[in-house]
C-alpha positions in Angstrom: 0.0 0.0 0.0 1.4 3.4 -1.0 2.0 6.2 1.4 -0.9 8.1 -0.1 -3.3 5.2 0.3 -2.1 4.7 3.9 -2.7 8.3 4.7 -6.1 8.3 3.0 -7.1 5.2 5.0 -5.9 6.8 8.2 -7.9 9.9 7.4 -11.0 7.9 6.8 -10.7 6.1 10.1 -9.8 9.1 12.1 -12.5 11.2 10.5 -15.2 8.6 11.2 -14.0 8.2 14.8 -14.6 11.9 15.4 -18.1 12.2 13.8 -19.7 8.9 14.5 -21.1 9.9 17.9 -24.3 11.3 19.3 -24.1 15.1 18.9 -26.1 18.1 18.0 -25.2 18.0 14.3 -25.9 14.3 14.0 -29.2 14.6 15.9 -30.4 17.3 13.5 -29.3 15.3 10.4 -31.2 12.3 11.8 -34.3 14.4 12.5 -34.3 15.8 9.0 -33.7 12.4 7.5 -36.6 10.8 9.4 -38.9 13.7 8.2 -37.4 13.5 4.7 -37.1 17.3 4.6 -34.3 18.8 2.6 -32.1 15.8 3.3 -29.8 16.3 0.3 -29.2 19.9 1.2 -28.5 19.2 4.9 -26.2 16.3 4.0 -24.3 18.5 1.5 -23.9 21.3 4.0 -22.5 19.0 6.7 -20.1 17.2 4.2 -18.9 20.4 2.5 -18.4 22.1 5.9 -16.3 19.2 7.1 -14.3 19.2 3.9 -13.6 22.9 4.3 -12.6 22.6 7.9 -10.4 19.5 7.3 -8.7 21.3 4.5 -8.2 24.4 6.6 -6.7 22.3 9.4 -4.3 20.4 7.2 -3.5 23.6 5.5 -2.3 25.2 8.7 -5.3 26.9 10.3 -4.9 24.7 13.4 -2.0 26.9 14.6 -4.3 29.9 14.3 -7.0 28.3 16.3 -4.5 27.3 19.0 -3.4 30.9 19.3 -7.0 32.3 19.7 -8.5 30.7 22.8 -10.7 33.8 23.4 -12.4 33.5 20.1 -13.0 29.8 20.7 -14.6 30.7 24.1 -16.9 33.3 22.5 -18.0 30.7 19.9 -18.6 28.2 22.8 -20.9 30.6 24.6 -22.9 31.4 21.5 -23.1 27.8 20.5 -24.2 26.8 24.0 -27.0 29.3 23.9 -28.1 28.1 20.5 -28.1 24.4 21.6 -30.1 25.0 24.7 -32.6 27.1 22.8 -33.0 24.4 20.1 -33.3 21.8 22.9 -36.1 23.7 24.6 -37.9 23.9 21.3 -37.5 20.2 20.7 -38.9 19.6 24.2 -41.9 21.7 23.4 -42.5 19.7 20.2 -42.3 16.5 22.2 -44.8 17.8 24.8 -47.3 19.1 22.2 -47.3 16.0 19.9 -50.5 14.0 20.4 -52.6 12.9 17.4 -50.5 14.5 14.8 -48.1 12.6 12.5 -45.1 13.2 10.4 -47.1 15.2 7.8 -48.3 17.7 10.4 -45.3 20.0 10.4 -45.3 23.8 10.8 -44.4 26.1 8.0 -41.2 27.1 9.8 -40.1 23.5 10.0 -40.6 23.0 6.3 -38.7 26.1 5.4 -35.6 25.4 3.5 -34.1 28.6 4.7 -34.8 27.6 8.3 -33.3 24.2 7.8 -30.1 25.6 6.2 -29.6 28.3 8.8 -30.1 25.7 11.6 -27.7 23.3 10.1 -25.1 26.0 9.6 -25.4 27.2 13.2 -25.2 23.6 14.6 -22.1 23.1 12.5 -20.1 26.3 12.7 -21.1 27.5 16.2 -19.7 24.3 17.8 -16.3 25.0 19.1 -15.4 21.4 19.0 -15.5 21.5 15.3 -12.5 23.8 15.4 -10.7 21.8 18.1 -11.4 18.4 16.7 -11.8 18.8 12.9 -9.3 21.7 12.4 -6.8 21.3 15.2 -6.8 17.5 15.8 -7.2 16.3 12.2 -4.9 19.0 11.0 -2.2 17.9 13.4 -2.6 14.2 12.6 -2.8 14.9 8.8 0.4 17.0 8.8 2.2 14.1 10.5 1.9 12.3 7.1 4.2 14.8 5.5 3.8 15.1 1.7 0.7 12.7 1.9 -1.2 15.1 4.2 -3.7 16.0 1.5 -4.4 12.3 1.0 -5.2 12.1 4.7 -7.5 15.1 4.3 -9.3 13.4 1.3 -9.8 10.3 3.3 -11.2 12.2 6.3 -13.6 14.2 4.0 -14.7 11.0 2.3 -15.6 9.6 5.8 -17.8 12.7 6.4 -19.6 12.2 3.1 -20.2 8.5 3.9 -21.4 9.1 7.4 -23.8 12.0 6.7 -25.2 10.4 3.6 -25.8 7.2 5.5 -27.3 9.0 8.5 -29.5 11.4 6.5 -30.8 9.1 3.7 -30.8 6.0 5.9 -32.9 7.7 8.5 -35.8 7.9 6.0 -36.3 4.1 6.5 -37.4 4.9 10.1 -40.3 6.8 8.8 -42.8 4.0 9.3 -41.6 3.2 12.8 -41.8 6.9 13.8 -45.1 7.5 12.1 -46.7 6.9 15.4 -47.1 10.0 17.5 -45.6 8.3 20.7 -42.5 7.2 18.8 -42.0 10.7 17.4 -42.4 12.2 20.9 -39.6 9.9 22.1 -37.3 11.0 19.3 -37.9 14.7 19.9 -37.4 14.1 23.6 -34.1 12.4 23.0 -33.0 15.3 20.7 -34.1 17.8 23.4 -32.1 16.1 26.1 -29.1 15.7 23.8 -29.1 19.4 22.7 -29.6 20.8 26.2 -27.0 18.5 27.8 -24.5 19.4 25.1 -25.3 23.1 25.5 -24.9 23.1 29.2 -21.7 21.1 29.0 -20.3 23.4 26.4 -21.1 26.5 28.6 -19.5 24.8 31.6 -16.2 24.2 29.6 -16.2 27.7 28.1 
């Protein structure tokens, strides 16, 4: 196996290890996938954002992030506030759901603009995206020397695979979650996840 392929494989594995976890961004992609709302757009935003951040890290932005702890702290507070707010809204949806089903969605929920802005906020207002994707992946990627861009390509490929599988695969859960009680449980889990992450983020800021 050539050095480039080794680096790409390492990038794929490292990238997947960082994103395959319960988090705010994954919870949102899952929710949109289950509802089958703007899934392609949401998956593309997540994958492209990761690719940009990975490239920035491998290209040297990690050193800049390391030198600006105050900026990371500010982003952490903003992100924490956003996560808690989104979590409270999800809790409200879980509480209100009774006889409605997946088709009974408010205009704001179906808005492409709302979906895009929410996805961008969950992605770019998360300080861990700069610490993990930019700093960590950038550091590991640069350890491969001239093959660092192969590492970046592998990591970006991992993001495409994960978000595509999560977003489009979640649509298969539609029948299971067509029952109001099941949807209340999902919204409840999302609410707990978002609020917990938001509070933890604020505590570490």
